[in-house]
C-alpha positions as CSV (number, residue, x, y, z in Angstrom):
1,M,65.4,-73.4,45.1
2,S,63.4,-73.3,47.8
3,R,62.0,-70.2,49.1
4,S,61.2,-71.6,52.7
5,R,63.3,-69.2,54.6
6,D,62.2,-66.3,52.8
7,F,58.4,-67.4,53.7
8,V,59.3,-67.9,57.4
9,K,60.7,-64.3,57.4
10,E,58.2,-62.4,55.4
11,I,55.2,-64.4,57.6
12,Q,57.5,-64.0,61.0
13,A,57.7,-60.2,60.1
14,A,54.3,-59.7,59.5
15,L,52.9,-61.8,62.3
16,E,55.1,-59.4,64.8
17,D,53.3,-56.6,63.3
18,D,49.8,-58.4,63.6
19,N,49.2,-58.1,59.9
20,L,46.9,-61.5,59.5
21,P,45.3,-60.5,56.0
22,C,49.6,-60.1,55.0
23,V,50.1,-63.7,56.6
24,K,47.2,-65.3,54.8
25,S,48.4,-64.2,51.5
26,L,52.2,-65.3,52.0
27,L,50.8,-68.6,53.1
28,K,48.7,-68.8,50.0
29,K,51.5,-68.1,47.6
30,W,53.9,-70.6,50.0
31,Q,51.2,-73.3,49.5
32,E,50.9,-72.8,45.5
33,S,54.9,-73.1,45.2
34,E,55.8,-75.6,48.3
35,P,52.5,-77.5,49.6
36,E,54.6,-80.4,51.6
37,D,56.8,-78.0,53.2
38,P,56.3,-78.9,56.7
39,W,57.2,-75.4,57.9
40,L,53.9,-74.5,56.1
41,Q,51.9,-76.9,57.9
42,F,53.1,-75.2,61.2
43,Y,52.5,-71.7,60.0
44,I,48.7,-73.1,58.9
45,A,48.5,-74.1,62.0
46,R,49.7,-71.2,63.8
47,W,47.1,-68.8,61.4
48,Y,44.1,-71.3,62.6
49,E,45.4,-70.6,66.3
50,L,45.8,-66.8,66.0
51,T,42.1,-66.9,64.2
52,D,40.6,-68.8,67.1
53,K,40.2,-72.1,65.3
54,I,41.9,-73.7,68.3
55,K,40.7,-77.5,67.0
56,D,42.3,-76.6,63.7
57,A,45.5,-75.6,64.9
58,E,45.4,-78.5,67.4
59,K,45.1,-81.3,64.6
60,R,47.4,-79.5,62.4
61,Y,50.0,-79.5,65.3
62,R,49.6,-83.0,66.1
63,K,50.0,-84.0,63.0
64,I,53.0,-82.7,62.4
65,L,54.3,-84.6,65.3
66,R,53.1,-87.5,63.8
67,I,54.7,-87.6,60.4
68,N,57.4,-85.6,60.9
69,H,61.0,-85.9,62.4
70,S,62.9,-82.8,62.3
71,P,63.8,-81.8,65.9
72,K,63.3,-78.1,65.7
73,I,59.9,-78.4,64.1
74,M,58.8,-81.0,66.1
75,L,60.0,-78.5,69.4
76,A,58.0,-75.7,67.4
77,A,54.9,-77.7,67.4
78,R,55.1,-79.1,71.0
79,Q,55.5,-75.6,72.5
80,A,52.4,-74.5,70.6
81,L,50.0,-76.9,71.7
82,L,51.8,-76.4,75.5
83,Q,50.8,-73.0,74.8
84,I,47.2,-73.9,73.7
85,E,46.9,-76.0,76.5
86,E,47.8,-73.7,79.1
87,Q,45.7,-70.8,77.5
88,E,42.4,-73.3,78.0
89,Y,43.3,-74.3,81.3
90,Q,43.7,-70.1,82.6
91,Q,40.4,-70.0,80.4
92,R,38.6,-73.0,82.1
93,Q,39.5,-71.2,85.5
94,E,38.6,-68.1,84.6
95,A,35.4,-69.4,83.5
96,I,34.9,-71.6,86.7
97,A,35.7,-68.4,88.9
98,A,32.7,-66.3,87.0
99,E,30.2,-69.4,87.3
100,K,30.7,-69.5,91.2
101,E,30.7,-65.8,91.8
102,A,26.8,-65.8,89.9
103,L,23.7,-66.6,91.9
104,G,23.8,-69.8,93.6
105,G,27.7,-71.0,92.6
106,D,28.6,-71.9,95.7
107,E,25.9,-74.2,96.6
108,Y,26.2,-77.8,96.6
109,G,24.0,-79.6,93.9
110,L,24.0,-82.0,90.7
111,F,24.5,-82.7,86.9
112,V,22.7,-85.2,85.5
113,L,23.3,-86.0,81.9
114,E,20.9,-86.1,79.4
115,P,20.9,-88.9,76.2
116,V,22.3,-88.2,73.0
117,Q,21.6,-90.0,69.6
118,K,23.4,-93.2,68.8
119,S,25.1,-91.8,65.6
120,E,26.6,-88.6,67.5
121,K,28.0,-90.5,70.0
122,K,31.3,-91.1,68.9
123,A,31.8,-87.4,68.3
124,A,30.2,-86.7,71.7
125,A,32.5,-88.8,73.1
126,Q,35.6,-86.9,71.8
127,H,34.5,-83.9,73.0
128,F,33.4,-85.5,76.5
129,A,36.9,-86.9,76.9
130,K,38.8,-83.6,76.4
131,V,36.5,-81.5,78.4
132,M,36.8,-84.2,81.3
133,E,40.4,-84.9,80.9
134,T,39.9,-88.8,79.9
135,D,40.2,-90.9,77.6
136,P,37.6,-91.8,74.4
137,Y,36.4,-95.4,75.7
138,S,35.8,-94.1,79.7
139,A,34.1,-91.6,77.4
140,Q,31.9,-93.4,75.7
141,M,30.9,-95.5,78.7
142,Q,29.6,-92.1,80.6
143,I,27.5,-90.6,77.6
144,P,24.0,-91.8,77.9
145,L,22.0,-92.9,75.0
146,K,18.3,-93.8,76.7
147,S,17.8,-92.0,79.8
148,W,18.9,-89.4,82.1
149,R,22.3,-90.0,84.1
150,L,23.2,-88.7,87.3
151,F,26.8,-87.5,86.7
152,R,28.4,-85.6,89.3
153,T,27.8,-83.5,92.5
154,G,29.6,-80.5,94.3
155,Q,29.5,-77.2,94.0
156,L,26.9,-75.1,91.2
157,G,29.5,-73.3,89.7
158,D,32.0,-76.3,88.7
159,L,29.1,-78.3,87.7
160,R,27.3,-75.3,85.5
161,F,30.9,-75.1,83.6
162,Y,31.1,-78.5,82.9
163,A,27.4,-78.6,81.8
164,N,28.3,-75.4,79.6
165,A,31.2,-77.0,77.9
166,L,29.9,-80.3,77.1
167,Q,27.3,-78.5,75.8
168,Q,29.2,-76.9,73.2
169,G,29.8,-80.6,71.8
170,N,26.1,-81.3,71.4
171,I,25.8,-83.3,75.1
172,P,23.0,-81.9,76.5
173,G,22.4,-81.7,81.0
174,F,21.3,-80.0,83.3
175,C,22.0,-78.7,87.1
176,L,20.1,-78.1,89.7
177,S,20.8,-77.3,93.7
178,M,19.9,-79.5,96.4
179,E,17.5,-76.3,97.8
180,Q,15.6,-76.7,94.6
181,L,15.0,-80.1,95.2
182,K,13.9,-79.3,99.2
183,E,11.5,-76.8,98.3
184,I,9.3,-79.5,96.5
185,Q,6.5,-80.7,99.5
186,V,5.7,-84.0,99.0
187,L,1.5,-85.1,100.3
188,Q,1.1,-88.7,100.5
189,V,-2.1,-89.3,98.5
190,Q,-4.4,-91.7,100.6
191,S,-7.9,-91.5,98.7
192,I,-9.2,-90.1,96.1
193,Q,-12.9,-88.3,96.5
194,Q,-13.8,-87.1,93.0
195,L,-12.3,-87.2,89.7
196,E,-14.7,-84.9,87.6
197,P,-14.5,-82.1,87.0
198,D,-11.4,-81.2,89.3
199,L,-9.6,-83.7,91.4
200,V,-10.1,-84.0,95.1
201,I,-7.8,-85.9,97.4
202,E,-7.4,-87.3,100.8
203,C,-3.6,-86.9,101.9
204,L,-1.4,-86.7,104.4
205,D,0.3,-83.2,104.4
206,T,4.0,-82.4,105.5
207,A,3.0,-83.1,109.3
208,Q,1.1,-85.9,108.8
209,Q,-2.4,-84.3,109.1
210,L,-5.0,-85.8,107.2
211,V,-6.3,-83.1,104.8
212,M,-8.6,-82.7,101.8
213,I,-7.4,-80.8,98.9
214,T,-9.0,-79.6,95.2
215,F,-6.7,-79.3,92.4
216,E,-7.4,-78.9,88.8
217,W,-6.6,-81.3,86.0
218,S,-4.6,-78.4,84.0
219,E,-2.6,-77.8,87.4
220,I,-0.5,-81.4,86.9
221,H,1.8,-80.7,84.3
222,Q,4.1,-84.1,84.9
223,Y,3.6,-87.5,86.2
224,V,6.3,-90.2,87.1
225,E,5.7,-93.7,87.2
226,G,7.8,-96.4,88.9
227,R,8.3,-99.2,91.0
228,L,10.6,-99.8,94.0
229,P,11.8,-103.4,95.0
230,L,10.4,-105.0,98.2
231,F,13.2,-107.6,99.2
232,E,13.6,-110.9,101.8
233,E,16.5,-112.9,102.9
234,S,15.8,-116.7,101.2
235,L,17.7,-119.4,102.7
236,E,19.5,-120.9,99.7
237,K,22.1,-124.3,99.7
238,N,25.8,-124.0,97.6
239,A,27.2,-126.4,95.8
240,R,28.2,-128.1,98.7
241,G,24.9,-128.4,100.6
242,K,26.1,-125.5,102.6
243,T,23.2,-122.8,103.9
244,Y,23.6,-119.2,103.4
245,Y,20.9,-116.1,103.1
246,K,20.5,-114.4,99.7
247,T,18.6,-111.5,99.3
248,K,15.9,-111.7,96.5
249,V,13.0,-109.2,95.3
250,M,9.9,-110.5,96.8
251,D,7.5,-108.1,94.9
252,Y,7.8,-104.7,93.9
253,A,5.9,-101.2,95.6
254,Y,4.1,-99.8,92.5
255,F,4.4,-95.5,92.5
256,L,2.8,-92.7,90.8
257,D,3.6,-89.2,91.4
258,L,1.7,-86.1,90.2
259,H,3.5,-83.1,90.1
260,V,1.7,-79.7,90.6
261,G,4.2,-76.9,89.2
262,D,2.8,-73.7,90.7
263,R,2.1,-75.4,94.2
264,Q,5.7,-77.1,94.2
265,T,3.8,-80.1,95.4
266,I,4.3,-83.7,94.6
267,L,0.9,-85.7,95.1
268,R,2.2,-89.0,95.7
269,L,0.3,-92.4,95.4
270,S,1.4,-96.3,96.1
271,D,-0.3,-99.3,96.3
272,Q,1.3,-99.7,99.6
273,H,-0.3,-96.8,101.4
274,Y,-3.5,-95.9,99.3
275,Q,-6.4,-96.6,101.2
276,F,-8.7,-98.6,98.2
277,R,-11.7,-98.8,100.6
278,E,-11.8,-95.0,101.1
279,G,-13.5,-92.6,98.2
280,I,-14.0,-93.6,94.8
281,S,-13.6,-97.2,94.3
282,F,-11.6,-99.0,91.8
283,F,-12.5,-102.2,92.4
284,S,-14.0,-104.0,89.0
285,E,-17.8,-105.1,89.5
286,T,-16.5,-109.1,89.8
287,Q,-14.2,-107.2,92.8
288,I,-16.8,-105.7,94.7
289,H,-18.5,-109.0,95.5
290,Q,-16.0,-110.8,96.6
291,Q,-14.2,-111.2,100.3
292,I,-11.9,-108.5,101.1
293,E,-8.9,-111.0,101.1
294,Q,-9.9,-112.2,97.4
295,Q,-9.5,-109.0,96.2
296,S,-6.6,-107.5,94.4
297,V,-4.6,-104.7,95.5
298,R,-2.7,-104.9,92.5
299,Q,-5.5,-104.9,89.7
300,S,-7.0,-102.1,91.5
301,W,-3.9,-100.1,91.3
302,N,-3.8,-100.9,88.1
303,N,-7.2,-99.4,87.6
304,L,-6.7,-96.4,89.6
305,S,-3.4,-95.5,87.4
306,T,-5.5,-96.2,84.3
307,Q,-8.0,-93.4,85.2
308,L,-5.5,-90.9,86.5
309,I,-3.3,-91.2,83.8
310,E,-6.7,-90.7,81.1
311,H,-7.1,-87.6,82.6
312,L,-3.3,-86.6,82.1
313,G,-3.2,-86.3,78.2
314,H,-1.7,-82.8,78.4
315,A,1.1,-83.8,81.0
316,T,4.4,-85.1,80.3
317,Q,5.2,-88.3,81.4
318,C,8.5,-89.6,83.1
319,D,9.2,-93.6,83.3
320,D,12.9,-94.3,83.2
321,F,13.5,-94.4,87.1
322,K,15.2,-97.8,86.9
323,S,18.3,-96.8,84.9
324,F,18.3,-93.7,86.5
325,A,18.3,-95.3,90.1
326,T,20.7,-98.1,89.2
327,H,23.4,-95.2,88.4
328,A,22.4,-92.9,91.6
329,A,23.7,-96.2,93.9
330,D,27.2,-94.8,93.0
331,F,26.7,-92.0,94.9
332,P,25.9,-93.1,98.3
333,E,26.8,-89.3,99.9
334,L,24.2,-87.6,98.1
335,I,21.9,-90.7,98.7
336,R,22.2,-90.6,102.6
337,K,21.3,-86.8,102.3
338,I,17.5,-87.7,100.8
339,N,14.7,-88.1,102.7
340,P,12.8,-91.1,100.7
341,Q,9.1,-89.7,101.7
342,T,8.2,-93.6,100.6
343,Y,7.4,-94.8,103.9
344,L,8.4,-98.4,102.8
345,F,8.4,-101.2,105.5
346,R,12.0,-102.7,105.4
347,Q,13.6,-105.3,107.2
348,E,16.6,-104.0,109.3
349,E,19.3,-105.5,106.4
350,H,17.4,-103.6,103.6
351,K,16.8,-100.1,105.2
352,D,20.1,-98.3,103.8
353,T,18.6,-99.6,100.2
354,H,19.1,-96.7,97.9
355,W,16.0,-97.9,96.0
356,D,13.4,-95.4,98.3
357,P,15.8,-92.3,98.3
358,A,16.8,-93.0,94.6
359,W,12.5,-92.4,93.9
360,Q,12.3,-89.3,95.6
361,L,15.9,-88.0,94.1
362,Y,14.5,-89.0,90.4
363,S,11.0,-87.4,90.8
364,A,12.2,-84.4,92.5
365,I,14.9,-83.8,89.8
366,A,12.1,-84.2,87.2
367,F,10.0,-81.8,89.0
368,A,12.4,-79.2,89.3
369,K,14.0,-79.4,86.0
370,T,10.6,-78.8,84.5
371,V,10.2,-75.5,86.4
372,Q,13.7,-74.4,86.2
373,E,12.9,-74.4,82.2
374,E,9.5,-72.6,82.5
375,T,11.1,-69.9,84.8
376,A,13.7,-69.6,82.2
377,I,11.4,-69.3,79.2
378,V,9.5,-66.6,81.3
379,S,12.7,-64.8,81.7
380,E,13.8,-64.7,78.2
381,T,10.3,-63.1,77.2
382,N,10.3,-60.6,79.7
Protein backbone atom coordinates (compact mmCIF):
# COMPACT_ATOMS: atom_id res chain seq x y z
CA MET A 1 0.00 0.00 0.00
CA SER A 2 1.27 3.46 -0.92
CA ARG A 3 2.55 5.62 1.94
CA SER A 4 2.42 8.72 -0.21
CA ARG A 5 -0.17 10.53 1.92
CA ASP A 6 1.72 9.75 5.14
CA PHE A 7 4.97 11.10 3.70
CA VAL A 8 3.20 14.26 2.46
CA LYS A 9 1.72 14.92 5.92
CA GLU A 10 5.03 14.35 7.68
CA ILE A 11 6.96 16.54 5.22
CA GLN A 12 4.41 19.34 5.42
CA ALA A 13 4.62 19.24 9.22
CA ALA A 14 8.43 19.38 9.05
CA LEU A 15 8.24 22.30 6.61
CA GLU A 16 5.93 24.20 8.97
CA ASP A 17 8.55 23.75 11.72
CA ASP A 18 11.39 24.77 9.32
CA ASN A 19 12.98 21.41 10.10
CA LEU A 20 14.93 20.90 6.87
CA PRO A 21 17.08 18.01 8.17
CA CYS A 22 13.86 16.12 8.91
CA VAL A 23 12.52 16.92 5.43
CA LYS A 24 15.72 15.58 3.88
CA SER A 25 15.51 12.37 5.90
CA LEU A 26 11.85 11.82 4.94
CA LEU A 27 12.56 12.41 1.24
CA LYS A 28 15.35 9.83 1.36
CA LYS A 29 13.06 7.22 2.92
CA TRP A 30 10.27 8.02 0.46
CA GLN A 31 12.64 7.72 -2.49
CA GLU A 32 13.74 4.27 -1.31
CA SER A 33 10.16 3.01 -1.17
CA GLU A 34 8.36 4.89 -3.97
CA PRO A 35 10.91 6.58 -6.28
CA GLU A 36 8.41 7.21 -9.10
CA ASP A 37 5.77 8.98 -7.00
CA PRO A 38 5.08 12.39 -8.64
CA TRP A 39 4.49 14.04 -5.25
CA LEU A 40 7.96 12.88 -4.22
CA GLN A 41 9.35 14.76 -7.25
CA PHE A 42 7.37 17.83 -6.21
CA TYR A 43 8.76 17.86 -2.68
CA ILE A 44 12.29 17.21 -3.93
CA ALA A 45 11.84 20.35 -6.04
CA ARG A 46 10.52 22.11 -2.95
CA TRP A 47 13.60 20.98 -1.03
CA TYR A 48 15.89 22.43 -3.73
CA GLU A 49 13.93 25.69 -3.58
CA LEU A 50 14.28 26.01 0.21
CA THR A 51 18.02 25.26 0.08
CA ASP A 52 18.57 28.04 -2.53
CA LYS A 53 19.16 25.64 -5.42
CA ILE A 54 16.66 27.55 -7.53
CA LYS A 55 17.79 26.27 -10.94
CA ASP A 56 17.44 22.66 -9.81
CA ALA A 57 14.02 23.41 -8.34
CA GLU A 58 12.83 25.01 -11.57
CA LYS A 59 13.99 22.00 -13.59
CA ARG A 60 12.06 19.64 -11.32
CA TYR A 61 8.87 21.72 -11.40
CA ARG A 62 8.99 22.01 -15.19
CA LYS A 63 9.63 18.29 -15.55
CA ILE A 64 6.46 17.64 -13.49
CA LEU A 65 4.49 19.85 -15.89
CA ARG A 66 5.84 17.93 -18.88
CA ILE A 67 5.21 14.37 -17.74
CA ASN A 68 2.36 14.53 -15.18
CA HIS A 69 -1.35 14.93 -15.92
CA SER A 70 -2.73 15.14 -12.38
CA PRO A 71 -4.48 18.53 -12.14
CA LYS A 72 -3.67 18.92 -8.44
CA ILE A 73 0.07 18.37 -8.69
CA MET A 74 0.34 20.40 -11.92
CA LEU A 75 -1.42 23.31 -10.20
CA ALA A 76 1.01 23.05 -7.29
CA ALA A 77 4.01 23.04 -9.68
CA ARG A 78 2.69 26.07 -11.58
CA GLN A 79 2.13 27.99 -8.36
CA ALA A 80 5.64 27.12 -7.18
CA LEU A 81 7.14 28.36 -10.45
CA LEU A 82 5.08 31.54 -10.25
CA GLN A 83 6.34 32.15 -6.72
CA ILE A 84 9.93 31.69 -7.85
CA GLU A 85 9.40 34.15 -10.70
CA GLU A 86 7.90 36.71 -8.32
CA GLN A 87 10.83 36.31 -5.92
CA GLU A 88 13.34 36.68 -8.74
CA TYR A 89 11.55 39.78 -10.01
CA GLN A 90 11.64 41.33 -6.54
CA GLN A 91 15.32 40.47 -6.13
CA ARG A 92 16.03 41.97 -9.56
CA GLN A 93 14.27 45.22 -8.69
CA GLU A 94 16.17 45.44 -5.40
CA ALA A 95 19.50 44.78 -7.14
CA ILE A 96 18.81 47.42 -9.81
CA ALA A 97 17.83 49.93 -7.12
CA ALA A 98 21.07 49.21 -5.24
CA GLU A 99 23.14 49.72 -8.40
CA LYS A 100 21.36 53.01 -9.11
CA GLU A 101 22.09 54.22 -5.58
CA ALA A 102 25.79 53.35 -6.01
CA LEU A 103 28.22 56.02 -7.19
CA GLY A 104 27.36 57.10 -10.74
CA GLY A 105 24.35 54.82 -10.93
CA ASP A 106 22.15 57.49 -12.49
CA GLU A 107 24.71 58.51 -15.14
CA TYR A 108 24.25 57.74 -18.83
CA GLY A 109 26.54 54.98 -20.01
CA LEU A 110 27.04 51.93 -22.17
CA PHE A 111 27.40 48.19 -21.75
CA VAL A 112 29.80 46.20 -23.94
CA LEU A 113 29.75 42.41 -24.24
CA GLU A 114 33.08 40.60 -24.51
CA PRO A 115 33.51 37.39 -26.52
CA VAL A 116 32.87 33.91 -25.11
CA GLN A 117 34.42 30.62 -26.18
CA LYS A 118 32.53 28.88 -28.98
CA SER A 119 32.25 25.70 -26.89
CA GLU A 120 30.52 27.70 -24.12
CA LYS A 121 28.10 29.61 -26.32
CA LYS A 122 25.11 27.26 -26.00
CA ALA A 123 25.16 27.29 -22.20
CA ALA A 124 25.83 31.03 -22.21
CA ALA A 125 22.84 31.60 -24.47
CA GLN A 126 20.53 29.78 -22.05
CA HIS A 127 21.68 32.03 -19.20
CA PHE A 128 21.56 35.12 -21.40
CA ALA A 129 17.99 34.32 -22.45
CA LYS A 130 16.84 34.06 -18.86
CA VAL A 131 18.55 37.26 -17.67
CA MET A 132 17.46 39.33 -20.67
CA GLU A 133 14.04 37.65 -20.88
CA THR A 134 14.37 36.54 -24.48
CA ASP A 135 14.49 33.24 -26.38
CA PRO A 136 17.72 31.16 -26.66
CA TYR A 137 18.00 31.66 -30.44
CA SER A 138 17.92 35.46 -30.13
CA ALA A 139 20.38 35.18 -27.25
CA GLN A 140 22.86 33.23 -29.38
CA MET A 141 22.69 35.96 -32.02
CA GLN A 142 23.63 38.57 -29.41
CA ILE A 143 26.60 36.80 -27.80
CA PRO A 144 29.91 37.64 -29.54
CA LEU A 145 32.59 35.04 -30.22
CA LYS A 146 35.51 37.14 -31.48
CA SER A 147 35.20 40.80 -30.57
CA TRP A 148 33.48 43.36 -28.37
CA ARG A 149 29.86 44.12 -29.09
CA LEU A 150 28.14 47.32 -28.02
CA PHE A 151 25.04 45.85 -26.41
CA ARG A 152 23.03 48.47 -24.54
CA THR A 153 22.97 52.09 -23.41
CA GLY A 154 21.12 53.73 -20.52
CA GLN A 155 21.52 54.46 -16.83
CA LEU A 156 24.65 52.85 -15.39
CA GLY A 157 22.68 51.33 -12.51
CA ASP A 158 20.58 49.27 -14.92
CA LEU A 159 23.56 48.35 -17.06
CA ARG A 160 25.68 47.24 -14.10
CA PHE A 161 22.89 44.98 -12.92
CA TYR A 162 22.72 43.20 -16.28
CA ALA A 163 26.51 42.99 -16.52
CA ASN A 164 26.73 41.35 -13.08
CA ALA A 165 23.83 39.01 -13.82
CA LEU A 166 25.36 37.87 -17.14
CA GLN A 167 28.79 37.38 -15.57
CA GLN A 168 27.23 34.79 -13.24
CA GLY A 169 26.71 32.73 -16.40
CA ASN A 170 30.31 33.29 -17.58
CA ILE A 171 29.31 35.98 -20.07
CA PRO A 172 31.90 38.75 -19.67
CA GLY A 173 31.18 42.42 -20.23
CA PHE A 174 31.85 45.87 -18.82
CA CYS A 175 30.11 49.20 -18.31
CA LEU A 176 31.44 52.72 -18.77
CA SER A 177 29.90 56.13 -18.30
CA MET A 178 29.93 58.72 -21.06
CA GLU A 179 31.76 61.02 -18.65
CA GLN A 180 34.64 58.55 -18.52
CA LEU A 181 34.90 58.73 -22.31
CA LYS A 182 34.64 62.52 -22.44
CA GLU A 183 37.49 62.96 -19.94
CA ILE A 184 39.99 61.62 -22.48
CA GLN A 185 41.70 64.30 -24.56
CA VAL A 186 42.74 63.61 -28.15
CA LEU A 187 45.87 65.18 -29.63
CA GLN A 188 46.23 65.16 -33.42
CA VAL A 189 49.83 64.20 -34.22
CA GLN A 190 51.27 66.28 -37.07
CA SER A 191 54.82 64.98 -37.06
CA ILE A 192 57.30 62.94 -35.05
CA GLN A 193 60.45 64.83 -34.18
CA GLN A 194 62.25 62.07 -32.29
CA LEU A 195 61.92 58.32 -31.65
CA GLU A 196 64.89 57.68 -29.35
CA PRO A 197 65.23 57.58 -26.39
CA ASP A 198 61.79 59.15 -25.92
CA LEU A 199 58.98 59.95 -28.32
CA VAL A 200 58.81 63.63 -29.22
CA ILE A 201 55.81 64.74 -31.26
CA GLU A 202 54.42 67.92 -32.75
CA CYS A 203 50.66 67.94 -32.45
CA LEU A 204 47.50 70.00 -32.35
CA ASP A 205 46.08 70.29 -28.86
CA THR A 206 42.37 70.51 -28.02
CA ALA A 207 42.44 74.22 -28.91
CA GLN A 208 44.02 73.34 -32.30
CA GLN A 209 47.29 75.00 -31.30
CA LEU A 210 50.57 73.46 -32.49
CA VAL A 211 52.60 72.17 -29.52
CA MET A 212 55.59 69.87 -28.98
CA ILE A 213 55.37 67.18 -26.28
CA THR A 214 57.73 64.47 -25.06
CA PHE A 215 56.54 61.03 -23.92
CA GLU A 216 58.43 58.09 -22.50
CA TRP A 217 57.60 54.94 -24.43
CA SER A 218 56.60 53.20 -21.19
CA GLU A 219 53.77 55.73 -20.76
CA ILE A 220 51.98 54.30 -23.81
CA HIS A 221 50.11 51.29 -22.42
CA GLN A 222 47.96 50.49 -25.45
CA TYR A 223 47.50 51.25 -29.13
CA VAL A 224 44.56 50.96 -31.51
CA GLU A 225 44.79 50.32 -35.26
CA GLY A 226 42.03 50.66 -37.82
CA ARG A 227 40.86 52.18 -41.05
CA LEU A 228 37.81 54.24 -42.00
CA PRO A 229 36.18 53.96 -45.43
CA LEU A 230 36.20 56.97 -47.75
CA PHE A 231 33.15 57.05 -49.99
CA GLU A 232 32.30 58.33 -53.44
CA GLU A 233 29.12 58.50 -55.50
CA SER A 234 29.50 56.34 -58.59
CA LEU A 235 27.19 56.66 -61.61
CA GLU A 236 25.80 53.19 -62.38
CA LYS A 237 23.32 51.65 -64.81
CA ASN A 238 20.68 49.13 -63.84
CA ALA A 239 19.49 46.18 -65.98
CA ARG A 240 17.15 48.49 -67.93
CA GLY A 241 19.92 50.94 -68.72
CA LYS A 242 18.66 53.60 -66.32
CA THR A 243 21.41 55.55 -64.54
CA TYR A 244 21.56 56.04 -60.79
CA TYR A 245 24.14 56.97 -58.16
CA LYS A 246 25.57 54.30 -55.90
CA THR A 247 27.75 54.88 -52.82
CA LYS A 248 31.04 53.02 -53.08
CA VAL A 249 34.16 52.76 -50.94
CA MET A 250 36.80 54.75 -52.83
CA ASP A 251 39.69 54.23 -50.38
CA TYR A 252 40.48 54.01 -46.69
CA ALA A 253 41.90 56.44 -44.14
CA TYR A 254 44.34 54.70 -41.81
CA PHE A 255 44.45 55.53 -38.10
CA LEU A 256 46.75 54.66 -35.21
CA ASP A 257 45.85 55.81 -31.69
CA LEU A 258 48.45 55.67 -28.91
CA HIS A 259 46.99 55.58 -25.40
CA VAL A 260 48.84 57.44 -22.63
CA GLY A 261 46.93 56.36 -19.53
CA ASP A 262 48.45 58.54 -16.82
CA ARG A 263 47.88 61.67 -18.91
CA GLN A 264 44.33 60.72 -19.98
CA THR A 265 45.49 61.31 -23.55
CA ILE A 266 45.12 59.67 -26.94
CA LEU A 267 47.79 60.51 -29.53
CA ARG A 268 45.98 60.19 -32.85
CA LEU A 269 47.89 59.59 -36.07
CA SER A 270 46.30 59.36 -39.52
CA ASP A 271 47.71 59.06 -43.01
CA GLN A 272 45.25 61.80 -44.02
CA HIS A 273 46.71 64.45 -41.69
CA TYR A 274 50.26 63.43 -40.84
CA GLN A 275 52.85 65.83 -42.29
CA PHE A 276 55.29 63.39 -43.85
CA ARG A 277 57.57 66.24 -44.97
CA GLU A 278 58.08 67.37 -41.36
CA GLY A 279 60.16 65.81 -38.57
CA ILE A 280 61.67 62.37 -39.00
CA SER A 281 61.49 61.01 -42.51
CA PHE A 282 59.55 57.80 -43.02
CA PHE A 283 60.22 57.70 -46.76
CA SER A 284 62.34 54.87 -48.08
CA GLU A 285 65.70 55.59 -49.73
CA THR A 286 64.06 55.22 -53.15
CA GLN A 287 61.26 57.61 -52.25
CA ILE A 288 63.60 60.32 -51.02
CA HIS A 289 64.90 60.78 -54.57
CA GLN A 290 61.47 60.74 -56.23
CA GLN A 291 59.36 63.73 -57.09
CA ILE A 292 56.75 64.69 -54.46
CA GLU A 293 53.83 63.66 -56.65
CA GLN A 294 55.35 60.20 -57.16
CA GLN A 295 55.86 59.43 -53.50
CA SER A 296 53.47 57.01 -51.87
CA VAL A 297 51.75 58.24 -48.72
CA ARG A 298 50.56 54.70 -48.03
CA GLN A 299 54.06 53.29 -48.11
CA SER A 300 55.28 56.08 -45.85
CA TRP A 301 52.39 55.40 -43.48
CA ASN A 302 53.32 51.72 -43.38
CA ASN A 303 56.92 52.65 -42.56
CA LEU A 304 55.77 55.05 -39.84
CA SER A 305 53.35 52.62 -38.17
CA THR A 306 55.87 49.77 -38.35
CA GLN A 307 58.56 51.81 -36.59
CA LEU A 308 56.16 53.00 -33.91
CA ILE A 309 54.84 49.51 -33.19
CA GLU A 310 58.41 48.21 -32.89
CA HIS A 311 58.70 50.43 -29.81
CA LEU A 312 55.42 49.16 -28.34
CA GLY A 313 56.19 45.54 -27.57
CA HIS A 314 55.07 46.20 -23.98
CA ALA A 315 51.70 47.68 -25.00
CA THR A 316 48.33 46.01 -25.63
CA GLN A 317 47.03 46.02 -29.21
CA CYS A 318 43.37 46.61 -30.15
CA ASP A 319 42.63 46.02 -33.82
CA ASP A 320 39.05 44.76 -34.17
CA PHE A 321 37.46 48.10 -34.97
CA LYS A 322 35.57 46.95 -38.06
CA SER A 323 33.42 44.40 -36.22
CA PHE A 324 32.72 46.84 -33.39
CA ALA A 325 31.74 49.64 -35.78
CA THR A 326 29.35 47.39 -37.69
CA HIS A 327 27.26 46.81 -34.56
CA ALA A 328 27.72 50.38 -33.28
CA ALA A 329 25.67 51.51 -36.28
CA ASP A 330 22.63 50.10 -34.44
CA PHE A 331 22.96 52.87 -31.83
CA PRO A 332 22.33 56.09 -33.80
CA GLU A 333 21.36 58.08 -30.69
CA LEU A 334 24.69 57.27 -29.03
CA ILE A 335 26.64 57.86 -32.25
CA ARG A 336 25.18 61.38 -32.51
CA LYS A 337 26.57 62.20 -29.06
CA ILE A 338 30.17 61.40 -30.10
CA ASN A 339 32.60 64.02 -31.37
CA PRO A 340 34.61 61.97 -33.91
CA GLN A 341 37.80 64.07 -33.82
CA THR A 342 38.92 62.37 -37.03
CA TYR A 343 38.62 65.52 -39.20
CA LEU A 344 38.15 63.63 -42.44
CA PHE A 345 36.81 65.43 -45.47
CA ARG A 346 33.37 64.02 -46.25
CA GLN A 347 31.00 64.93 -49.04
CA GLU A 348 27.69 66.30 -47.79
CA GLU A 349 25.80 63.04 -48.37
CA HIS A 350 28.38 61.11 -46.30
CA LYS A 351 28.83 63.47 -43.34
CA ASP A 352 26.44 61.47 -41.18
CA THR A 353 28.39 58.23 -41.57
CA HIS A 354 28.69 56.25 -38.34
CA TRP A 355 32.29 55.23 -39.09
CA ASP A 356 33.98 58.40 -37.79
CA PRO A 357 32.26 58.60 -34.38
CA ALA A 358 32.53 54.82 -34.08
CA TRP A 359 36.32 55.14 -34.29
CA GLN A 360 36.41 57.67 -31.48
CA LEU A 361 34.01 55.53 -29.46
CA TYR A 362 36.02 52.33 -29.96
CA SER A 363 39.33 53.94 -29.06
CA ALA A 364 37.90 55.78 -26.04
CA ILE A 365 36.18 52.61 -24.78
CA ALA A 366 39.45 50.65 -25.03
CA PHE A 367 41.24 53.46 -23.19
CA ALA A 368 38.66 53.84 -20.40
CA LYS A 369 38.28 50.08 -19.91
CA THR A 370 42.00 49.65 -19.25
CA VAL A 371 42.11 52.61 -16.86
CA GLN A 372 39.04 51.27 -15.01
CA GLU A 373 40.61 47.82 -14.63
CA GLU A 374 43.90 49.25 -13.37
CA THR A 375 42.04 51.46 -10.89
CA ALA A 376 40.11 48.43 -9.60
CA ILE A 377 43.35 46.47 -9.09
CA VAL A 378 44.90 49.33 -7.12
CA SER A 379 41.75 49.61 -4.97
CA GLU A 380 41.82 45.88 -4.19
CA THR A 381 45.48 45.97 -3.11
CA ASN A 382 45.01 48.99 -0.82
